[in-house]
C-alpha positions as CSV (number, residue, x, y, z in Angstrom):
1,M,98.2,154.7,136.5
2,I,95.4,154.4,133.9
3,L,92.3,156.2,134.4
4,T,89.2,154.3,132.7
5,H,85.8,155.5,132.3
6,S,84.6,153.5,135.1
7,V,86.7,155.7,137.9
8,K,84.7,157.9,140.1
9,V,86.1,161.3,140.4
10,C,85.4,163.7,143.7
11,L,86.5,167.2,143.2
12,A,86.9,169.2,146.4
13,T,85.1,172.3,146.2
14,Q,87.2,174.5,148.3
15,P,90.8,175.4,147.7
16,C,93.5,173.0,149.3
17,D,96.8,173.6,150.6
18,L,98.9,171.5,148.1
19,R,101.8,171.0,150.2
20,K,100.0,168.2,151.8
21,S,100.8,164.6,150.9
22,F,99.7,161.3,151.2
23,D,98.6,161.3,154.8
24,T,97.2,164.8,155.2
25,L,95.1,164.6,152.1
26,S,93.8,161.2,153.2
27,V,92.7,163.1,156.5
28,V,91.0,165.9,154.1
29,V,89.1,163.1,152.2
30,R,88.0,161.5,155.6
31,N,87.1,164.4,157.6
32,E,86.1,167.3,155.1
33,L,84.8,165.2,152.0
34,R,83.5,162.3,154.4
35,E,84.8,159.6,151.9
36,D,87.3,156.8,152.1
37,P,90.6,157.5,150.6
38,L,91.0,153.8,149.8
39,S,87.7,153.6,147.8
40,R,89.3,153.8,144.4
41,K,88.0,157.2,143.7
42,V,90.2,160.1,142.4
43,F,90.1,162.7,144.7
44,V,91.0,166.3,143.1
45,F,92.0,169.1,144.6
46,L,92.9,172.9,143.5
47,N,94.8,175.5,145.1
48,R,93.5,178.9,146.0
49,Q,95.2,180.6,142.9
50,G,93.9,177.7,140.5
51,D,97.1,177.3,139.1
52,R,98.0,173.8,140.6
53,V,96.0,170.6,140.8
54,K,96.7,167.5,143.0
55,M,94.9,164.2,142.9
56,L,95.1,161.1,145.2
57,Y,94.1,157.7,144.1
58,W,94.3,154.2,145.7
59,D,94.9,151.4,143.3
60,G,94.7,148.6,145.5
61,S,98.3,148.4,146.4
62,G,99.2,151.8,147.3
63,L,98.3,155.6,146.9
64,W,99.3,157.7,144.0
65,I,99.8,161.5,144.0
66,L,99.7,163.3,140.7
67,M,100.2,167.1,140.7
68,K,100.3,169.6,137.9
69,R,101.4,173.1,138.0
70,L,100.6,175.7,135.2
71,E,103.1,177.9,134.1
72,R,100.5,180.4,132.8
73,G,96.9,180.6,133.5
74,R,94.6,178.9,135.8
75,F,92.3,175.8,136.1
76,F,88.5,176.6,136.1
77,R,87.1,175.8,139.6
78,P,83.6,174.3,139.2
79,R,81.2,175.9,141.5
80,P,79.3,174.1,144.1
81,T,75.6,173.4,143.1
82,A,74.4,174.1,146.6
83,D,75.6,176.3,149.7
84,G,78.2,174.3,152.0
85,E,78.6,171.5,149.2
86,V,82.2,170.4,149.7
87,K,82.5,168.1,147.0
88,L,81.4,167.4,143.4
89,A,81.1,164.2,141.6
90,L,82.7,164.6,138.0
91,K,83.0,161.9,135.1
92,P,86.3,161.0,134.1
93,E,85.7,163.0,130.7
94,A,85.0,166.1,132.8
95,L,88.1,165.5,134.9
96,E,90.1,165.3,131.6
97,M,88.4,168.6,130.1
98,L,89.2,170.4,133.4
99,L,92.9,169.5,133.0
100,S,92.9,170.2,129.5
101,G,91.8,174.0,130.4
102,I,88.0,173.5,129.1
103,D,85.8,176.0,131.6
104,L,82.9,172.9,132.2
105,K,80.3,175.6,132.7
106,D,80.7,177.2,129.3
107,G,82.4,174.2,127.4
108,M,85.0,177.1,126.3
109,Q,88.9,176.2,126.1
110,R,90.9,178.8,128.0
111,A,93.7,180.8,126.4
112,W,96.4,179.2,128.0
113,Y,95.7,175.7,126.5
114,E,94.9,176.9,123.0
115,L,97.4,175.5,120.5
116,P,99.3,177.7,117.9
117,E,98.0,177.7,114.4
118,K,100.3,175.8,111.9
């Protein structure tokens, strides 16, 4: 799967049980995010602890699930801009930053991602 800069990204603002798979994540996308899971958007979910992320994506022929578990540290969970907001639209660059350990609010890299000096 190749994510280009034209891909739309939808981040769920509430923690998600990441034991869910294709069908149950699709139900979350439909019922909670009010989106179509086959819309070619990348749907991003974080668990309550913030140490795991799971993404659901339809490429036109099937659904992809990508998951990452951090061995140390946490992903920064962006806060909704309004009460009751269940999703945030992110640019693909912002998703890359989030997955790289960058706090989107402050633009700071988290300690778990810092590379050792040579």
